C-alpha positions in Angstrom: -12.1 -16.2 25.4 -12.2 -16.4 29.2 -15.0 -13.9 29.5 -18.3 -13.2 27.7 -18.3 -9.8 26.0 -22.1 -9.9 25.7 -22.4 -10.3 29.5 -20.1 -7.3 30.1 -22.1 -5.2 27.7 -25.5 -6.3 29.3 -24.2 -5.2 32.7 -23.8 -1.7 31.4 -27.2 -0.1 31.4 -27.3 2.6 28.8 -29.2 3.4 25.7 -26.7 6.1 24.5 -26.3 5.2 20.8 -22.7 6.7 20.8 -21.7 4.4 23.7 -23.3 1.4 22.1 -21.5 2.1 18.8 -18.2 2.6 20.7 -18.7 -0.6 22.6 -19.4 -2.6 19.4 -16.1 -1.3 17.9 -14.3 -2.4 21.1 -16.0 -5.8 20.9 -14.9 -6.3 17.3 -11.4 -5.3 18.2 -11.2 -7.7 21.1 -12.3 -10.5 18.8 -9.1 -9.9 16.7 -6.8 -10.4 19.6 -5.5 -13.7 20.9 -6.4 -15.0 24.3 -3.2 -13.9 25.9 -3.6 -10.4 24.6 -7.1 -10.2 25.9 -6.1 -11.5 29.3 -3.2 -9.0 29.5 -5.5 -6.2 28.5 -8.1 -7.0 31.2 -5.5 -7.8 33.9 -4.3 -4.1 33.7 -6.0 -1.4 35.7 -7.0 1.5 33.4 -7.5 4.9 34.9 -10.0 5.9 32.2 -11.8 4.7 29.2 -9.2 6.5 27.1 -6.4 4.5 28.8 -8.3 1.3 28.0 -8.6 2.4 24.3 -4.9 3.2 24.2 -4.0 -0.2 25.6 -6.4 -1.9 23.2 -4.8 0.0 20.3 -1.3 -1.1 21.5 -2.4 -4.7 21.6 -3.9 -4.4 18.1 -0.7 -2.9 16.8 1.3 -5.8 18.4 -1.1 -8.3 16.6 -0.7 -6.5 13.3 3.1 -6.5 13.6 3.0 -10.3 14.4 0.8 -10.9 11.4 2.9 -8.8 9.1 6.0 -10.8 10.2 4.2 -14.0 9.6 3.1 -12.9 6.1 6.7 -11.9 5.2 8.0 -15.3 6.4 5.3 -17.2 4.5 6.0 -15.2 1.3 9.8 -16.0 1.6 9.0 -19.7 2.2 6.6 -19.8 -0.7 9.1 -18.2 -3.0 11.8 -20.7 -2.0 9.3 -23.6 -2.6 8.4 -22.2 -6.0 12.1 -21.9 -7.0 12.7 -25.5 -6.0 9.7 -26.6 -8.0 10.9 -24.7 -11.1 14.4 -26.2 -10.7 12.9 -29.7 -10.6 10.8 -29.0 -13.7 13.9 -27.8 -15.5 15.8 -30.9 -14.5 12.9 -33.1 -15.6 12.8 -31.4 -19.0 16.5 -31.7 -19.5 16.5 -35.5 -18.7 13.5 -36.3 -20.9 
C-alpha cells in the first residue's frame, strides 16, 4: 500500500477508546481492499468521517461483488473440469 496506516494513526493524538476501536476497524477494512481501491478512497475529499465511512463501505461492497463473481466463475470452471474428468474415466473403463 502506498501509505503507512500506523503512521496515520500515530499522527492522531487521542486516547479515546471508541476512536481507537473505530480506527482499528477502518484499518482492517482497508487491508481488504486492493491498492487501486485504497488510492481511489484516499484521493477523494470527504466532508466528514461519516462520508469517509460511506465511501469505504462502497469500496468494500465493490470488492465483495468482484470476489463473488470470481467464485461463481471458478465454480463453473471447476464443474466443467470435473465433468471432463468423469467423461474420460467412463471412456477409459469402456475401452479396458
